[in-house]
C-alpha positions in Angstrom: -0.1 -0.1 0.1 1.8 3.1 -0.8 0.3 6.5 0.0 0.7 9.7 -1.4 1.2 12.9 0.3 -1.5 14.6 0.9 -0.4 18.3 -0.8 -3.5 19.9 1.1 -1.5 19.4 4.5 1.3 21.5 6.4 4.3 19.3 7.4 6.7 20.5 9.9 10.0 19.2 9.9 12.2 19.4 12.8 15.9 19.4 12.1 15.0 20.5 8.4 18.7 21.3 7.3 19.7 18.1 8.4 20.7 15.1 6.5 17.2 13.2 6.8 14.9 16.3 7.0 16.8 18.1 3.8 15.7 15.3 1.9 12.5 14.6 3.3 11.8 18.5 3.1 12.6 18.6 -0.5 10.6 15.2 -1.2 7.3 16.8 0.0 8.5 20.4 -1.5 8.8 18.9 -4.7 5.2 17.1 -4.4 3.3 20.7 -3.8 2.8 20.1 -0.1 3.6 23.1 2.1 6.6 22.8 4.3 7.5 24.1 7.8 11.3 23.7 8.7 12.6 24.0 12.4 16.4 24.3 12.8 18.9 25.6 15.6 21.7 25.4 12.8 24.2 24.3 15.4 27.8 23.4 14.8 28.3 19.4 15.5 29.2 19.5 11.9 30.4 22.3 9.4 27.4 24.9 9.6 28.4 25.5 5.4 26.7 22.2 4.7 23.5 22.8 6.5 23.4 26.2 5.1 23.4 24.8 1.7 20.8 22.3 2.4 18.9 25.5 3.4 19.4 27.6 0.5 18.0 24.7 -1.6 15.0 24.3 0.4 14.2 28.4 0.3 13.8 27.9 -3.4 10.8 27.1 -3.1 7.9 29.1 -2.2 6.1 27.1 0.1 8.9 26.6 2.5 8.9 28.3 5.5 12.1 28.5 7.8 12.3 29.5 11.7 16.1 29.0 13.4 15.3 28.0 16.5 16.3 25.4 19.2 14.2 22.6 20.6 14.7 23.5 24.3 13.3 26.7 23.9 9.8 25.6 24.5 8.3 28.9 24.1 9.5 29.2 20.3 8.1 25.8 19.6 4.7 26.7 21.2 4.7 29.5 19.2 5.7 28.2 15.9 3.1 25.5 16.9 0.1 28.2 17.2 1.3 30.7 14.3 2.0 27.3 11.8 -0.8 24.9 12.7 1.0 22.2 11.5 -1.6 19.0 10.5 1.8 16.7 10.3 5.0 17.0 13.1 8.3 15.1 12.1 10.6 15.5 14.3 13.9 14.7 13.0 16.0 17.1 15.5 18.2 15.4 17.3 21.8 16.0 18.5 23.5 12.7 16.8 25.9 10.7 17.2 27.0 7.7 19.2 30.6 8.4 20.1 30.0 12.2 20.8 27.6 11.2 23.3 30.3 9.9 25.9 32.2 13.2 25.3 28.9 15.5 25.3 26.2 14.1 26.8 24.5 17.5 28.3 23.8 18.3 24.4 21.6 14.8 24.2 19.9 15.2 27.4 19.0 18.5 26.2 17.9 18.0 22.8 16.8 14.9 22.7 15.2 14.8 26.0 14.1 18.2 26.7 13.5 18.9 23.2 11.6 16.2 22.3 9.5 16.6 25.4 8.3 20.4 24.1 7.5 18.8 21.0 5.0 16.3 22.4 3.8 19.0 24.9 3.0 21.4 21.5 1.3 18.3 19.7 -0.8 17.9 23.0 -2.2 21.8 23.2 -1.9 22.0 19.5 -2.8 18.9 18.2 -1.9 17.2 15.2 -3.2 14.4 13.1 0.4 12.4 12.7 3.7 12.6 14.6 6.6 11.1 13.6 9.2 11.0 15.0 13.3 9.9 14.2 14.5 6.8 16.5 17.2 5.2 16.1 18.8 1.2 15.3 20.8 2.1 18.0 18.3 1.5 20.6 19.2 -2.5 20.2 22.6 -2.3 21.6 24.4 -5.2 22.0 21.6 -7.6 21.0 22.9 -10.7 19.6 19.8 -12.0 17.8 19.5 -10.8 14.7 17.8 -9.5 12.3 17.0 -6.9 15.1 12.8 -6.5 14.9 10.3 -4.0 16.9 9.4 -7.3 18.9 12.7 -7.4 20.7 13.7 -6.4 24.0 15.9 -3.3 24.0 16.4 -2.6 27.4 20.0 -2.3 27.4 21.5 0.5 25.5 25.3 0.8 25.1 25.8 4.6 24.6 23.6 7.4 26.4 22.4 8.4 22.4 20.7 5.4 22.2 19.1 5.7 25.8 17.8 9.1 24.6 16.3 7.5 21.1 14.7 4.4 23.6 13.4 7.0 26.2 11.7 8.9 22.8 10.0 5.8 22.1 8.4 5.6 25.7 7.7 9.5 26.0 6.2 9.1 22.9 3.4 6.0 24.0 2.7 7.8 27.0 1.7 10.8 25.1 -0.3 8.7 22.7 -2.0 7.0 25.4 -3.0 9.7 27.8 -3.9 12.5 24.9 -4.7 10.1 21.8 -1.6 11.4 19.8 -1.1 9.3 16.5 2.7 8.8 16.9 5.1 6.7 14.9 8.6 5.8 15.6 11.2 4.9 12.8 14.2 3.1 14.0 17.1 4.1 11.3 19.8 2.0 10.1 22.8 3.7 9.0 21.8 6.4 6.5 24.0 7.6 3.5 23.9 9.3 0.7 24.2 13.0 -0.6 24.6 16.0 1.7 25.2 13.4 4.5 26.4 13.6 7.8 30.5 15.0 8.0 30.2 12.8 11.3 29.5 9.5 9.3 32.1 7.0 9.2 31.7 7.1 5.3 31.9 10.6 5.0 35.0 10.5 7.2 36.6 7.9 5.2 35.8 9.6 1.5 37.4 12.9 3.0 40.3 11.0 4.1 41.1 8.7 1.1 40.9 11.9 -1.2 43.1 14.0 1.3 45.8 10.5 1.6 45.3 10.6 4.9 44.9 7.1 6.8 41.3 6.0 8.0 40.9 4.1 11.1 38.5 1.0 11.2 37.8 -0.2 14.6 36.9 -3.8 15.7 40.1 -4.8 13.0 37.2 -4.3 10.3 35.1 -6.8 11.8 31.7 -5.1 11.6 28.5 -5.2 9.7 25.9 -2.8 8.9 22.8 -2.6 7.5 23.4 0.4 5.5 20.5 2.1 3.9 20.2 4.5 1.2 18.7 8.3 1.9 16.2 8.0 -0.8 14.8 4.9 0.5 14.2 6.1 4.1 12.8 9.7 2.4 10.4 6.8 0.6 9.6 5.3 3.8 8.8 8.2 5.3 6.7 9.3 2.8 4.1 6.5 2.6 3.8 6.7 6.6 3.2 10.5 7.4 -0.4 10.6 6.0 -1.1 6.9 7.3 -1.3 7.2 11.7 -1.6 3.7 13.3 -4.8 2.7 13.8 -4.3 1.7 17.4 -2.8 -1.3 19.2 -4.2 -4.7 21.2 -4.6 -1.6 23.8 -6.4 0.8 21.8 -3.3 3.5 21.8 -2.0 4.8 18.2 1.4 4.1 18.5 3.6 2.2 15.9 7.4 1.6 15.5 9.0 0.4 12.0 12.4 -0.4 11.2 13.8 1.4 8.1 16.8 -0.5 7.1 17.9 -1.9 3.5 17.6 -5.9 5.8 21.1 -6.5 4.3 23.7 -6.3 6.5 27.5 -5.6 4.5 30.7 -6.1 6.1 32.7 -2.9 6.8 35.7 -3.7 4.7 33.2 -4.8 1.4 31.4 -1.1 1.7 35.5 0.6 2.0 36.2 -1.4 -1.2 33.2 0.1 -3.0 34.1 3.3 -1.9 37.5 2.6 -2.5 36.5 1.8 -6.3 33.8 4.8 -6.6 36.7 7.2 -5.6 39.4 5.8 -7.7 41.8 5.4 -4.8 42.8 3.1 -2.0 42.5 3.8 1.5 45.5 3.8 4.0 44.1 2.1 6.7 44.4 1.9 10.5 43.0 -1.0 12.5 42.0 -0.2 15.9 39.8 -2.0 18.6 36.2 -1.5 19.2 35.7 1.8 20.4 33.2 2.5 23.4 29.2 2.7 22.7 30.2 0.6 19.3 28.1 -2.2 18.0 29.5 -5.6 16.4 26.7 -5.5 13.9 22.8 -4.1 12.3 20.3 -5.8 10.8 16.3 -4.5 10.4 14.3 -6.9 10.4 11.3 -4.9 7.9 8.6 -7.5 8.1 6.2 -4.8 9.3 6.6 -2.0 6.6 6.3 -4.8 4.3 3.2 -5.8 5.6 1.9 -2.1 5.9 3.0 -0.7 3.0 4.6 -3.4 0.3 8.3 -1.5 0.7 11.5 -1.9 1.8 14.9 -0.3 1.0 16.3 -2.1 -1.9 18.9 0.5 -3.3 22.3 -1.2 -4.3 25.0 -0.5 -1.9 27.2 0.2 -5.1 24.5 2.5 -6.5 24.2 4.2 -3.6 28.1 4.9 -2.6 28.1 5.9 -6.6 25.7 9.1 -6.0 27.1 9.7 -2.5 30.8 10.2 -4.7 29.1 12.1 -7.5 27.6 14.9 -4.9 30.9 14.0 -3.0 33.3 15.4 -5.7 31.5 18.4 -6.3 30.9 19.0 -2.5 35.0 19.2 -1.9 35.4 20.7 -5.5 
């Protein structure tokens, strides 16, 4: 069941200058929908890339942007009161597993306090659907694969993962208490053009081109369910205008995995990246880092059953498209 974007609705996309937020906003705008974007434009990674994304979005007449922080409750409520979004998509968050070890405060302010403000705004200015980003990180050190949304996820190995699990619990509570239709999306290692410079594949590409060694953790013995950005956005496009009907207790809440359902060896990923860049990497092998997991692998049965969709962009194709964009970006 493929859902069409409802062009008559107003979509709030928090983190719209971020990687996934940019691509989702662009897809919605291309379909003729009205998009309200929010981003604090922080300097976690180079602001110039966020400004490039924002410049593309501001080229559309039906896009309106607010620079504000989710931790500012008054600003968030003011936006909801003024714009009256029909659908709220919360993609704004402090991202990154390793960064959460060094800068835990940022995760509490953005991912906990900020998400609480979104929930409160959806309560006081009701929306037809709240869609929010969770993460494959919630599966922690789970050894059973593929990772299913039915699995217990009570053992996070990073604060980042703990905040994402907290978001799911908070959204469930608000859905039950106030009838807010809410869907959480556990994303699996998203990559592609306009990607995040803090992600390993982006760092690898930059260092390979600069002739610097790349750091490969756990001596390269890792698997990731790499998911191309267009597949992520298509999955979201299907879900946005289709709020959950309710679970066995009548709570309007659902969680989906969005992943490629095909984990790749990290070393194979690097080999494809080298081939596309036309340059071999100098490699530095290191032990596993705190907060890292050995593998990620998405069970997308629910996504298939409910929407007849699963991500399917081959890794070679996705990396080729990323490298095409990356060469222009660094030129």
